[in-house]
ChimeraX commands (.cxc) that place a marker at each C-alpha (Angstrom):
marker #1 position 227.66,116.67,84.80 radius 0.5
marker #1 position 227.78,118.02,81.27 radius 0.5
marker #1 position 224.82,120.33,81.89 radius 0.5
marker #1 position 226.60,122.12,84.75 radius 0.5
marker #1 position 229.49,123.31,82.63 radius 0.5
marker #1 position 229.63,126.84,81.33 radius 0.5
marker #1 position 227.25,127.29,78.42 radius 0.5
marker #1 position 228.82,128.17,75.07 radius 0.5
marker #1 position 228.58,131.71,73.75 radius 0.5
marker #1 position 225.84,130.85,71.28 radius 0.5
marker #1 position 223.44,130.09,74.16 radius 0.5
marker #1 position 223.60,133.51,75.79 radius 0.5
marker #1 position 220.15,135.05,76.25 radius 0.5
marker #1 position 219.06,138.66,76.38 radius 0.5
marker #1 position 216.99,139.46,79.51 radius 0.5
marker #1 position 213.40,140.53,78.82 radius 0.5
marker #1 position 212.78,144.26,78.91 radius 0.5
marker #1 position 211.04,147.15,77.20 radius 0.5
marker #1 position 207.66,148.85,77.18 radius 0.5
marker #1 position 206.02,146.25,74.96 radius 0.5
marker #1 position 207.19,143.42,77.23 radius 0.5
marker #1 position 205.70,145.21,80.25 radius 0.5
marker #1 position 202.39,145.84,78.45 radius 0.5
marker #1 position 201.95,142.20,77.46 radius 0.5
marker #1 position 202.83,140.94,80.93 radius 0.5
marker #1 position 200.37,143.38,82.50 radius 0.5
marker #1 position 197.56,142.30,80.14 radius 0.5
marker #1 position 198.14,138.63,80.95 radius 0.5
marker #1 position 198.23,139.29,84.71 radius 0.5
marker #1 position 195.03,141.33,84.61 radius 0.5
marker #1 position 193.17,138.44,82.95 radius 0.5
marker #1 position 194.75,135.67,85.05 radius 0.5
marker #1 position 196.27,134.02,81.97 radius 0.5
marker #1 position 199.30,131.76,81.73 radius 0.5
marker #1 position 201.90,131.57,78.97 radius 0.5
marker #1 position 204.30,128.76,78.21 radius 0.5
marker #1 position 206.81,131.56,77.60 radius 0.5
marker #1 position 207.04,132.13,81.35 radius 0.5
marker #1 position 206.03,128.76,82.77 radius 0.5
marker #1 position 208.61,126.85,80.71 radius 0.5
marker #1 position 211.28,129.59,80.97 radius 0.5
marker #1 position 211.50,130.04,77.20 radius 0.5
marker #1 position 214.84,131.64,76.19 radius 0.5
marker #1 position 213.11,133.78,73.55 radius 0.5
marker #1 position 210.60,135.45,75.88 radius 0.5
marker #1 position 212.27,138.86,75.74 radius 0.5
marker #1 position 212.56,138.86,71.95 radius 0.5
marker #1 position 208.99,137.74,71.28 radius 0.5
marker #1 position 207.29,139.95,73.85 radius 0.5
marker #1 position 209.31,143.01,72.91 radius 0.5
marker #1 position 207.86,142.97,69.39 radius 0.5
marker #1 position 211.24,143.74,67.84 radius 0.5
marker #1 position 210.12,142.47,64.43 radius 0.5
marker #1 position 206.39,143.20,64.67 radius 0.5
marker #1 position 203.51,143.55,67.10 radius 0.5
marker #1 position 204.85,140.98,69.55 radius 0.5
marker #1 position 203.66,137.46,70.24 radius 0.5
marker #1 position 202.91,135.18,73.16 radius 0.5
marker #1 position 202.05,131.51,73.47 radius 0.5
marker #1 position 199.02,131.16,75.72 radius 0.5
marker #1 position 199.00,128.08,77.96 radius 0.5
marker #1 position 195.45,126.89,78.57 radius 0.5
marker #1 position 193.88,124.90,81.41 radius 0.5
marker #1 position 196.09,126.07,84.25 radius 0.5
marker #1 position 199.77,126.12,85.10 radius 0.5
marker #1 position 200.00,122.56,86.44 radius 0.5
marker #1 position 200.37,119.45,84.30 radius 0.5
marker #1 position 199.10,115.94,84.96 radius 0.5
marker #1 position 202.33,114.53,83.53 radius 0.5
marker #1 position 205.95,114.80,84.63 radius 0.5
marker #1 position 208.24,114.96,81.61 radius 0.5
marker #1 position 211.89,115.13,82.64 radius 0.5
marker #1 position 212.74,118.05,80.34 radius 0.5
marker #1 position 209.88,120.39,81.26 radius 0.5
marker #1 position 209.79,123.11,83.92 radius 0.5
marker #1 position 205.98,123.21,84.27 radius 0.5
marker #1 position 204.80,122.02,87.70 radius 0.5
marker #1 position 203.22,118.56,87.98 radius 0.5
marker #1 position 200.09,117.65,89.95 radius 0.5
marker #1 position 197.61,119.67,91.99 radius 0.5
marker #1 position 195.13,119.90,89.12 radius 0.5
marker #1 position 192.41,122.54,89.41 radius 0.5
marker #1 position 189.02,122.91,87.68 radius 0.5
marker #1 position 188.98,124.59,84.29 radius 0.5
marker #1 position 188.26,128.30,84.24 radius 0.5
marker #1 position 185.08,128.69,82.14 radius 0.5
marker #1 position 186.00,132.32,81.41 radius 0.5
marker #1 position 189.44,131.48,80.03 radius 0.5
marker #1 position 188.43,131.17,76.34 radius 0.5
marker #1 position 186.90,134.67,76.33 radius 0.5
marker #1 position 189.73,136.07,78.45 radius 0.5
marker #1 position 192.28,134.78,75.94 radius 0.5
marker #1 position 190.29,136.26,73.05 radius 0.5
marker #1 position 190.10,139.60,74.90 radius 0.5
marker #1 position 193.85,139.56,75.58 radius 0.5
marker #1 position 194.62,138.78,71.94 radius 0.5
marker #1 position 192.54,141.80,70.89 radius 0.5
marker #1 position 194.08,144.07,73.54 radius 0.5
marker #1 position 197.66,143.08,72.70 radius 0.5
marker #1 position 196.92,143.41,68.98 radius 0.5
marker #1 position 198.16,140.01,67.85 radius 0.5
marker #1 position 197.70,138.89,64.26 radius 0.5
marker #1 position 199.11,135.40,64.86 radius 0.5
marker #1 position 198.19,133.52,68.03 radius 0.5
marker #1 position 199.73,130.37,69.46 radius 0.5
marker #1 position 197.74,128.29,71.94 radius 0.5
marker #1 position 199.14,125.38,73.90 radius 0.5
marker #1 position 198.20,123.65,77.14 radius 0.5
marker #1 position 199.30,121.47,79.95 radius 0.5
marker #1 position 198.29,117.80,79.82 radius 0.5
marker #1 position 194.97,117.21,81.58 radius 0.5
marker #1 position 194.68,113.42,81.83 radius 0.5
marker #1 position 192.33,114.02,84.77 radius 0.5
marker #1 position 189.63,115.28,82.37 radius 0.5
marker #1 position 187.47,112.89,80.37 radius 0.5
marker #1 position 188.20,114.62,77.07 radius 0.5
marker #1 position 191.70,115.75,78.01 radius 0.5
marker #1 position 190.47,119.35,77.84 radius 0.5
marker #1 position 189.95,119.21,74.08 radius 0.5
marker #1 position 186.53,120.90,74.23 radius 0.5
marker #1 position 188.00,123.78,76.26 radius 0.5
marker #1 position 190.83,124.06,73.74 radius 0.5
marker #1 position 188.36,124.15,70.85 radius 0.5
marker #1 position 186.20,126.76,72.59 radius 0.5
marker #1 position 189.22,129.05,72.89 radius 0.5
marker #1 position 190.03,128.69,69.19 radius 0.5
marker #1 position 186.45,129.59,68.29 radius 0.5
marker #1 position 186.40,132.55,70.69 radius 0.5
marker #1 position 189.42,134.05,68.92 radius 0.5
marker #1 position 188.02,133.35,65.45 radius 0.5
marker #1 position 184.63,134.80,66.39 radius 0.5
marker #1 position 186.35,137.99,67.56 radius 0.5
marker #1 position 188.43,138.35,64.40 radius 0.5
marker #1 position 188.48,135.68,61.68 radius 0.5
marker #1 position 191.57,137.30,60.14 radius 0.5
marker #1 position 193.73,136.24,63.10 radius 0.5
marker #1 position 195.81,133.15,62.34 radius 0.5
marker #1 position 195.63,130.55,65.11 radius 0.5
marker #1 position 198.29,127.91,65.69 radius 0.5
marker #1 position 197.69,125.27,68.35 radius 0.5
marker #1 position 200.30,123.09,70.02 radius 0.5
marker #1 position 198.22,120.24,71.39 radius 0.5
marker #1 position 198.91,117.36,73.78 radius 0.5
marker #1 position 198.28,113.80,72.63 radius 0.5
marker #1 position 194.99,113.59,74.60 radius 0.5
marker #1 position 195.96,110.06,75.61 radius 0.5
marker #1 position 195.64,108.98,71.99 radius 0.5
marker #1 position 191.90,109.73,71.87 radius 0.5
marker #1 position 191.00,110.38,68.21 radius 0.5
marker #1 position 187.73,112.10,69.15 radius 0.5
marker #1 position 189.68,114.70,71.13 radius 0.5
marker #1 position 191.95,115.37,68.14 radius 0.5
marker #1 position 188.86,115.70,65.92 radius 0.5
marker #1 position 187.44,118.39,68.25 radius 0.5
marker #1 position 190.55,120.45,67.63 radius 0.5
marker #1 position 190.32,119.95,63.88 radius 0.5
marker #1 position 186.63,120.91,63.86 radius 0.5
marker #1 position 187.46,124.24,65.55 radius 0.5
marker #1 position 189.45,125.14,62.40 radius 0.5
marker #1 position 192.83,126.42,63.57 radius 0.5
marker #1 position 195.33,127.31,60.85 radius 0.5
marker #1 position 198.17,125.12,62.15 radius 0.5
marker #1 position 198.04,122.08,64.41 radius 0.5
marker #1 position 201.31,121.20,66.11 radius 0.5
marker #1 position 202.15,118.27,68.33 radius 0.5
marker #1 position 205.70,117.59,69.45 radius 0.5
marker #1 position 207.44,114.24,69.25 radius 0.5
marker #1 position 210.14,115.97,71.37 radius 0.5
marker #1 position 212.94,113.45,70.67 radius 0.5
marker #1 position 213.86,110.31,68.77 radius 0.5
marker #1 position 212.06,107.05,69.45 radius 0.5
marker #1 position 214.78,105.47,71.62 radius 0.5
marker #1 position 214.84,108.43,74.03 radius 0.5
marker #1 position 211.11,108.95,74.55 radius 0.5
marker #1 position 211.82,107.70,78.07 radius 0.5
marker #1 position 213.58,109.15,80.04 radius 0.5
marker #1 position 212.81,112.42,78.18 radius 0.5
marker #1 position 208.99,112.22,78.24 radius 0.5
marker #1 position 206.40,110.98,80.70 radius 0.5
marker #1 position 205.66,107.28,80.20 radius 0.5
marker #1 position 202.07,108.10,79.19 radius 0.5
marker #1 position 203.45,109.79,76.08 radius 0.5
marker #1 position 205.11,107.91,73.24 radius 0.5
marker #1 position 206.60,108.14,69.79 radius 0.5
marker #1 position 203.98,106.05,68.00 radius 0.5
marker #1 position 201.14,107.79,69.81 radius 0.5
marker #1 position 202.46,111.19,68.76 radius 0.5
marker #1 position 202.80,110.05,65.16 radius 0.5
marker #1 position 199.20,108.84,65.22 radius 0.5
marker #1 position 198.01,112.26,66.40 radius 0.5
marker #1 position 199.82,114.03,63.56 radius 0.5
marker #1 position 198.73,111.40,61.04 radius 0.5
marker #1 position 195.08,111.79,62.01 radius 0.5
marker #1 position 195.26,115.55,61.48 radius 0.5
marker #1 position 196.80,115.08,58.05 radius 0.5
marker #1 position 194.38,112.35,56.98 radius 0.5
marker #1 position 191.22,114.18,58.01 radius 0.5
marker #1 position 191.97,117.86,57.32 radius 0.5
marker #1 position 193.89,120.30,55.13 radius 0.5
marker #1 position 195.42,122.17,58.07 radius 0.5
marker #1 position 199.21,122.54,58.20 radius 0.5
marker #1 position 200.95,120.27,60.73 radius 0.5
marker #1 position 204.06,120.95,62.73 radius 0.5
marker #1 position 206.31,119.19,65.25 radius 0.5
marker #1 position 209.48,119.86,67.21 radius 0.5
marker #1 position 212.56,117.96,68.38 radius 0.5
marker #1 position 215.11,118.80,71.04 radius 0.5
marker #1 position 218.75,118.08,70.32 radius 0.5
marker #1 position 221.42,117.49,72.93 radius 0.5
marker #1 position 219.69,114.73,74.92 radius 0.5
marker #1 position 221.82,111.87,73.58 radius 0.5
marker #1 position 220.35,111.26,70.13 radius 0.5
marker #1 position 222.41,109.87,67.26 radius 0.5
marker #1 position 222.37,111.40,63.79 radius 0.5
marker #1 position 220.86,108.32,62.19 radius 0.5
marker #1 position 218.00,108.47,64.71 radius 0.5
marker #1 position 217.23,112.09,63.87 radius 0.5
marker #1 position 217.33,111.17,60.18 radius 0.5
marker #1 position 214.89,108.32,60.74 radius 0.5
marker #1 position 212.58,110.62,62.73 radius 0.5
marker #1 position 212.47,113.08,59.84 radius 0.5
marker #1 position 211.66,110.20,57.51 radius 0.5
marker #1 position 208.83,109.01,59.76 radius 0.5
marker #1 position 207.39,112.52,59.95 radius 0.5
marker #1 position 207.44,113.07,56.21 radius 0.5
marker #1 position 205.89,109.64,55.64 radius 0.5
marker #1 position 202.76,110.99,57.38 radius 0.5
marker #1 position 203.05,114.36,55.59 radius 0.5
marker #1 position 204.03,116.64,58.48 radius 0.5
marker #1 position 204.70,120.07,56.95 radius 0.5
marker #1 position 206.90,121.96,59.42 radius 0.5
marker #1 position 209.59,120.84,61.84 radius 0.5
marker #1 position 211.72,122.75,64.33 radius 0.5
marker #1 position 214.97,121.84,66.09 radius 0.5
marker #1 position 216.21,123.44,69.30 radius 0.5
marker #1 position 218.80,122.85,72.01 radius 0.5
marker #1 position 217.60,121.17,75.19 radius 0.5
marker #1 position 218.47,123.29,78.23 radius 0.5
marker #1 position 218.21,121.83,81.73 radius 0.5
marker #1 position 215.65,123.86,83.73 radius 0.5
marker #1 position 217.05,122.72,87.10 radius 0.5
marker #1 position 219.38,120.10,88.56 radius 0.5
marker #1 position 216.40,117.83,89.19 radius 0.5
marker #1 position 215.69,117.65,85.45 radius 0.5
marker #1 position 217.28,115.60,82.71 radius 0.5
marker #1 position 220.97,116.35,82.18 radius 0.5
marker #1 position 222.16,117.99,78.98 radius 0.5
marker #1 position 224.15,115.37,77.06 radius 0.5
marker #1 position 225.66,117.80,74.56 radius 0.5
marker #1 position 225.58,121.45,73.52 radius 0.5
marker #1 position 225.02,121.16,69.78 radius 0.5
marker #1 position 226.93,123.63,67.60 radius 0.5
marker #1 position 224.89,126.04,65.42 radius 0.5
marker #1 position 226.50,124.57,62.30 radius 0.5
marker #1 position 224.89,121.22,63.11 radius 0.5
marker #1 position 221.49,122.87,63.45 radius 0.5
marker #1 position 221.99,124.48,60.04 radius 0.5
marker #1 position 222.82,121.09,58.56 radius 0.5
marker #1 position 219.59,119.62,59.92 radius 0.5
marker #1 position 217.65,122.55,58.47 radius 0.5
marker #1 position 219.03,121.84,55.03 radius 0.5
marker #1 position 218.38,118.12,55.37 radius 0.5
marker #1 position 214.77,118.75,56.46 radius 0.5
marker #1 position 213.95,121.20,53.68 radius 0.5
marker #1 position 216.13,120.11,50.79 radius 0.5
marker #1 position 216.24,116.34,51.25 radius 0.5
marker #1 position 212.96,115.53,52.96 radius 0.5
marker #1 position 210.84,118.35,51.54 radius 0.5
marker #1 position 209.43,119.91,54.70 radius 0.5
marker #1 position 207.78,123.22,53.82 radius 0.5
marker #1 position 209.81,124.95,56.50 radius 0.5
marker #1 position 212.35,124.10,59.19 radius 0.5
marker #1 position 213.41,126.49,61.95 radius 0.5
marker #1 position 216.61,125.08,63.43 radius 0.5
marker #1 position 218.96,126.65,65.96 radius 0.5
marker #1 position 220.08,126.44,69.58 radius 0.5
marker #1 position 217.47,128.96,70.76 radius 0.5
marker #1 position 214.61,127.74,68.56 radius 0.5
marker #1 position 211.52,126.44,70.36 radius 0.5
marker #1 position 208.35,124.85,68.95 radius 0.5
marker #1 position 206.55,128.21,69.14 radius 0.5
marker #1 position 209.16,130.31,67.41 radius 0.5
marker #1 position 208.59,133.69,65.85 radius 0.5
marker #1 position 210.38,132.99,62.56 radius 0.5
marker #1 position 208.21,129.91,62.09 radius 0.5
marker #1 position 205.10,131.93,62.76 radius 0.5
marker #1 position 206.20,134.53,60.22 radius 0.5
marker #1 position 206.65,131.75,57.65 radius 0.5
marker #1 position 203.09,130.52,58.14 radius 0.5
marker #1 position 201.78,134.08,58.14 radius 0.5
marker #1 position 203.45,134.80,54.80 radius 0.5
marker #1 position 202.27,131.50,53.35 radius 0.5
marker #1 position 198.64,131.77,54.44 radius 0.5
marker #1 position 197.87,135.46,54.78 radius 0.5
marker #1 position 200.07,136.91,52.08 radius 0.5
marker #1 position 199.79,133.97,49.69 radius 0.5
marker #1 position 203.56,133.87,49.18 radius 0.5
marker #1 position 205.34,130.97,47.57 radius 0.5
marker #1 position 207.08,128.57,49.95 radius 0.5
marker #1 position 210.51,129.88,48.93 radius 0.5
marker #1 position 209.53,133.53,49.40 radius 0.5
marker #1 position 207.89,132.77,52.75 radius 0.5
marker #1 position 211.07,130.99,53.84 radius 0.5
marker #1 position 213.23,133.98,52.88 radius 0.5
marker #1 position 211.01,136.39,54.78 radius 0.5
marker #1 position 211.07,134.22,57.89 radius 0.5
marker #1 position 214.85,133.80,57.74 radius 0.5
marker #1 position 215.38,137.53,57.33 radius 0.5
marker #1 position 213.20,138.23,60.37 radius 0.5
marker #1 position 214.95,135.57,62.42 radius 0.5
marker #1 position 218.36,137.01,61.66 radius 0.5
marker #1 position 217.37,140.63,62.29 radius 0.5
marker link #1:1,2 radius 0.2
marker link #1:2,3 radius 0.2
marker link #1:3,4 radius 0.2
marker link #1:4,5 radius 0.2
marker link #1:5,6 radius 0.2
marker link #1:6,7 radius 0.2
marker link #1:7,8 radius 0.2
marker link #1:8,9 radius 0.2
marker link #1:9,10 radius 0.2
marker link #1:10,11 radius 0.2
marker link #1:11,12 radius 0.2
marker link #1:12,13 radius 0.2
marker link #1:13,14 radius 0.2
marker link #1:14,15 radius 0.2
marker link #1:15,16 radius 0.2
marker link #1:16,17 radius 0.2
marker link #1:17,18 radius 0.2
marker link #1:18,19 radius 0.2
marker link #1:19,20 radius 0.2
marker link #1:20,21 radius 0.2
marker link #1:21,22 radius 0.2
marker link #1:22,23 radius 0.2
marker link #1:23,24 radius 0.2
marker link #1:24,25 radius 0.2
marker link #1:25,26 radius 0.2
marker link #1:26,27 radius 0.2
marker link #1:27,28 radius 0.2
marker link #1:28,29 radius 0.2
marker link #1:29,30 radius 0.2
marker link #1:30,31 radius 0.2
marker link #1:31,32 radius 0.2
marker link #1:32,33 radius 0.2
marker link #1:33,34 radius 0.2
marker link #1:34,35 radius 0.2
marker link #1:35,36 radius 0.2
marker link #1:36,37 radius 0.2
marker link #1:37,38 radius 0.2
marker link #1:38,39 radius 0.2
marker link #1:39,40 radius 0.2
marker link #1:40,41 radius 0.2
marker link #1:41,42 radius 0.2
marker link #1:42,43 radius 0.2
marker link #1:43,44 radius 0.2
marker link #1:44,45 radius 0.2
marker link #1:45,46 radius 0.2
marker link #1:46,47 radius 0.2
marker link #1:47,48 radius 0.2
marker link #1:48,49 radius 0.2
marker link #1:49,50 radius 0.2
marker link #1:50,51 radius 0.2
marker link #1:51,52 radius 0.2
marker link #1:52,53 radius 0.2
marker link #1:53,54 radius 0.2
marker link #1:54,55 radius 0.2
marker link #1:55,56 radius 0.2
marker link #1:56,57 radius 0.2
marker link #1:57,58 radius 0.2
marker link #1:58,59 radius 0.2
marker link #1:59,60 radius 0.2
marker link #1:60,61 radius 0.2
marker link #1:61,62 radius 0.2
marker link #1:62,63 radius 0.2
marker link #1:63,64 radius 0.2
marker link #1:64,65 radius 0.2
marker link #1:65,66 radius 0.2
marker link #1:66,67 radius 0.2
marker link #1:67,68 radius 0.2
marker link #1:68,69 radius 0.2
marker link #1:69,70 radius 0.2
marker link #1:70,71 radius 0.2
marker link #1:71,72 radius 0.2
marker link #1:72,73 radius 0.2
marker link #1:73,74 radius 0.2
marker link #1:74,75 radius 0.2
marker link #1:75,76 radius 0.2
marker link #1:76,77 radius 0.2
marker link #1:77,78 radius 0.2
marker link #1:78,79 radius 0.2
marker link #1:79,80 radius 0.2
marker link #1:80,81 radius 0.2
marker link #1:81,82 radius 0.2
marker link #1:82,83 radius 0.2
marker link #1:83,84 radius 0.2
marker link #1:84,85 radius 0.2
marker link #1:85,86 radius 0.2
marker link #1:86,87 radius 0.2
marker link #1:87,88 radius 0.2
marker link #1:88,89 radius 0.2
marker link #1:89,90 radius 0.2
marker link #1:90,91 radius 0.2
marker link #1:91,92 radius 0.2
marker link #1:92,93 radius 0.2
marker link #1:93,94 radius 0.2
marker link #1:94,95 radius 0.2
marker link #1:95,96 radius 0.2
marker link #1:96,97 radius 0.2
marker link #1:97,98 radius 0.2
marker link #1:98,99 radius 0.2
marker link #1:99,100 radius 0.2
marker link #1:100,101 radius 0.2
marker link #1:101,102 radius 0.2
marker link #1:102,103 radius 0.2
marker link #1:103,104 radius 0.2
marker link #1:104,105 radius 0.2
marker link #1:105,106 radius 0.2
marker link #1:106,107 radius 0.2
marker link #1:107,108 radius 0.2
marker link #1:108,109 radius 0.2
marker link #1:109,110 radius 0.2
marker link #1:110,111 radius 0.2
marker link #1:111,112 radius 0.2
marker link #1:112,113 radius 0.2
marker link #1:113,114 radius 0.2
marker link #1:114,115 radius 0.2
marker link #1:115,116 radius 0.2
marker link #1:116,117 radius 0.2
marker link #1:117,118 radius 0.2
marker link #1:118,119 radius 0.2
marker link #1:119,120 radius 0.2
marker link #1:120,121 radius 0.2
marker link #1:121,122 radius 0.2
marker link #1:122,123 radius 0.2
marker link #1:123,124 radius 0.2
marker link #1:124,125 radius 0.2
marker link #1:125,126 radius 0.2
marker link #1:126,127 radius 0.2
marker link #1:127,128 radius 0.2
marker link #1:128,129 radius 0.2
marker link #1:129,130 radius 0.2
marker link #1:130,131 radius 0.2
marker link #1:131,132 radius 0.2
marker link #1:132,133 radius 0.2
marker link #1:133,134 radius 0.2
marker link #1:134,135 radius 0.2
marker link #1:135,136 radius 0.2
marker link #1:136,137 radius 0.2
marker link #1:137,138 radius 0.2
marker link #1:138,139 radius 0.2
marker link #1:139,140 radius 0.2
marker link #1:140,141 radius 0.2
marker link #1:141,142 radius 0.2
marker link #1:142,143 radius 0.2
marker link #1:143,144 radius 0.2
marker link #1:144,145 radius 0.2
marker link #1:145,146 radius 0.2
marker link #1:146,147 radius 0.2
marker link #1:147,148 radius 0.2
marker link #1:148,149 radius 0.2
marker link #1:149,150 radius 0.2
marker link #1:150,151 radius 0.2
marker link #1:151,152 radius 0.2
marker link #1:152,153 radius 0.2
marker link #1:153,154 radius 0.2
marker link #1:154,155 radius 0.2
marker link #1:155,156 radius 0.2
marker link #1:156,157 radius 0.2
marker link #1:157,158 radius 0.2
marker link #1:158,159 radius 0.2
marker link #1:159,160 radius 0.2
marker link #1:160,161 radius 0.2
marker link #1:161,162 radius 0.2
marker link #1:162,163 radius 0.2
marker link #1:163,164 radius 0.2
marker link #1:164,165 radius 0.2
marker link #1:165,166 radius 0.2
marker link #1:166,167 radius 0.2
marker link #1:167,168 radius 0.2
marker link #1:168,169 radius 0.2
marker link #1:169,170 radius 0.2
marker link #1:170,171 radius 0.2
marker link #1:171,172 radius 0.2
marker link #1:172,173 radius 0.2
marker link #1:173,174 radius 0.2
marker link #1:174,175 radius 0.2
marker link #1:175,176 radius 0.2
marker link #1:176,177 radius 0.2
marker link #1:177,178 radius 0.2
marker link #1:178,179 radius 0.2
marker link #1:179,180 radius 0.2
marker link #1:180,181 radius 0.2
marker link #1:181,182 radius 0.2
marker link #1:182,183 radius 0.2
marker link #1:183,184 radius 0.2
marker link #1:184,185 radius 0.2
marker link #1:185,186 radius 0.2
marker link #1:186,187 radius 0.2
marker link #1:187,188 radius 0.2
marker link #1:188,189 radius 0.2
marker link #1:189,190 radius 0.2
marker link #1:190,191 radius 0.2
marker link #1:191,192 radius 0.2
marker link #1:192,193 radius 0.2
marker link #1:193,194 radius 0.2
marker link #1:194,195 radius 0.2
marker link #1:195,196 radius 0.2
marker link #1:196,197 radius 0.2
marker link #1:197,198 radius 0.2
marker link #1:198,199 radius 0.2
marker link #1:199,200 radius 0.2
marker link #1:200,201 radius 0.2
marker link #1:201,202 radius 0.2
marker link #1:202,203 radius 0.2
marker link #1:203,204 radius 0.2
marker link #1:204,205 radius 0.2
marker link #1:205,206 radius 0.2
marker link #1:206,207 radius 0.2
marker link #1:207,208 radius 0.2
marker link #1:208,209 radius 0.2
marker link #1:209,210 radius 0.2
marker link #1:210,211 radius 0.2
marker link #1:211,212 radius 0.2
marker link #1:212,213 radius 0.2
marker link #1:213,214 radius 0.2
marker link #1:214,215 radius 0.2
marker link #1:215,216 radius 0.2
marker link #1:216,217 radius 0.2
marker link #1:217,218 radius 0.2
marker link #1:218,219 radius 0.2
marker link #1:219,220 radius 0.2
marker link #1:220,221 radius 0.2
marker link #1:221,222 radius 0.2
marker link #1:222,223 radius 0.2
marker link #1:223,224 radius 0.2
marker link #1:224,225 radius 0.2
marker link #1:225,226 radius 0.2
marker link #1:226,227 radius 0.2
marker link #1:227,228 radius 0.2
marker link #1:228,229 radius 0.2
marker link #1:229,230 radius 0.2
marker link #1:230,231 radius 0.2
marker link #1:231,232 radius 0.2
marker link #1:232,233 radius 0.2
marker link #1:233,234 radius 0.2
marker link #1:234,235 radius 0.2
marker link #1:235,236 radius 0.2
marker link #1:236,237 radius 0.2
marker link #1:237,238 radius 0.2
marker link #1:238,239 radius 0.2
marker link #1:239,240 radius 0.2
marker link #1:240,241 radius 0.2
marker link #1:241,242 radius 0.2
marker link #1:242,243 radius 0.2
marker link #1:243,244 radius 0.2
marker link #1:244,245 radius 0.2
marker link #1:245,246 radius 0.2
marker link #1:246,247 radius 0.2
marker link #1:247,248 radius 0.2
marker link #1:248,249 radius 0.2
marker link #1:249,250 radius 0.2
marker link #1:250,251 radius 0.2
marker link #1:251,252 radius 0.2
marker link #1:252,253 radius 0.2
marker link #1:253,254 radius 0.2
marker link #1:254,255 radius 0.2
marker link #1:255,256 radius 0.2
marker link #1:256,257 radius 0.2
marker link #1:257,258 radius 0.2
marker link #1:258,259 radius 0.2
marker link #1:259,260 radius 0.2
marker link #1:260,261 radius 0.2
marker link #1:261,262 radius 0.2
marker link #1:262,263 radius 0.2
marker link #1:263,264 radius 0.2
marker link #1:264,265 radius 0.2
marker link #1:265,266 radius 0.2
marker link #1:266,267 radius 0.2
marker link #1:267,268 radius 0.2
marker link #1:268,269 radius 0.2
marker link #1:269,270 radius 0.2
marker link #1:270,271 radius 0.2
marker link #1:271,272 radius 0.2
marker link #1:272,273 radius 0.2
marker link #1:273,274 radius 0.2
marker link #1:274,275 radius 0.2
marker link #1:275,276 radius 0.2
marker link #1:276,277 radius 0.2
marker link #1:277,278 radius 0.2
marker link #1:278,279 radius 0.2
marker link #1:279,280 radius 0.2
marker link #1:280,281 radius 0.2
marker link #1:281,282 radius 0.2
marker link #1:282,283 radius 0.2
marker link #1:283,284 radius 0.2
marker link #1:284,285 radius 0.2
marker link #1:285,286 radius 0.2
marker link #1:286,287 radius 0.2
marker link #1:287,288 radius 0.2
marker link #1:288,289 radius 0.2
marker link #1:289,290 radius 0.2
marker link #1:290,291 radius 0.2
marker link #1:291,292 radius 0.2
marker link #1:292,293 radius 0.2
marker link #1:293,294 radius 0.2
marker link #1:294,295 radius 0.2
marker link #1:295,296 radius 0.2
marker link #1:296,297 radius 0.2
marker link #1:297,298 radius 0.2
marker link #1:298,299 radius 0.2
marker link #1:299,300 radius 0.2
marker link #1:300,301 radius 0.2
marker link #1:301,302 radius 0.2
marker link #1:302,303 radius 0.2
marker link #1:303,304 radius 0.2
marker link #1:304,305 radius 0.2
marker link #1:305,306 radius 0.2
marker link #1:306,307 radius 0.2
marker link #1:307,308 radius 0.2
marker link #1:308,309 radius 0.2
marker link #1:309,310 radius 0.2
marker link #1:310,311 radius 0.2
marker link #1:311,312 radius 0.2
view
């Protein structure tokens, strides 16, 4: 299979190490917290946790380490759902303060077993962080909550700075890439509702290398801009194990750069992070939002700062 061949040089990862990495891991363990960085085997874990370009960052994964869905690209375990930890929102806020983060990313597993999909728990965590320090910027990467608009509204009402929801791939490939309970139109409705009912920045992410055609990626960008999504990221799909979806293609970095230019220059996205190792929660993207919101930079200046950090 294509995915079992030797990976190209541009996909080589640096193993996590360093004092800062150890400190963050220890803080998370002490508070019984999960991160998507570890659970999904993110290739950027070492870079982000080491704090090479700043105080370090981590993407907290709420509501446990088991998902009610079984997407064929994801390494998070499926099934065996457990009750929510009522102390998790405060534990996350405590960890954020202890680590010294200025920009926090929250995501979660899907919890279709819960009546509200866990949206109230998600919102409580956002508020716990904001109550501790309103200067902290909070980005959330939310599930689709089964298409429930009330659940999306709970997230909006908690006032995060960025709301992300991933379409993951082009419309034709939603299955077999995603669980059948997810869907292209449903994801677009989530992002559209955020944009129609709030001023918060919206963000989404696509994986390349799962068999998409260029015209399908182009159409996806068009659909996203039609509902005013602000930020998009592109990354290479990597097969977590042989039981997961095969890699169709290892996409060259030059192609990722082309999609970045198309997204920003042709479609007018505020920012596009695009590269083989880019993931939806990606430090350069966070630095862009930080410069845009905290520093009040222009879009172009914020882009330059984020690019410089990403290339360092």
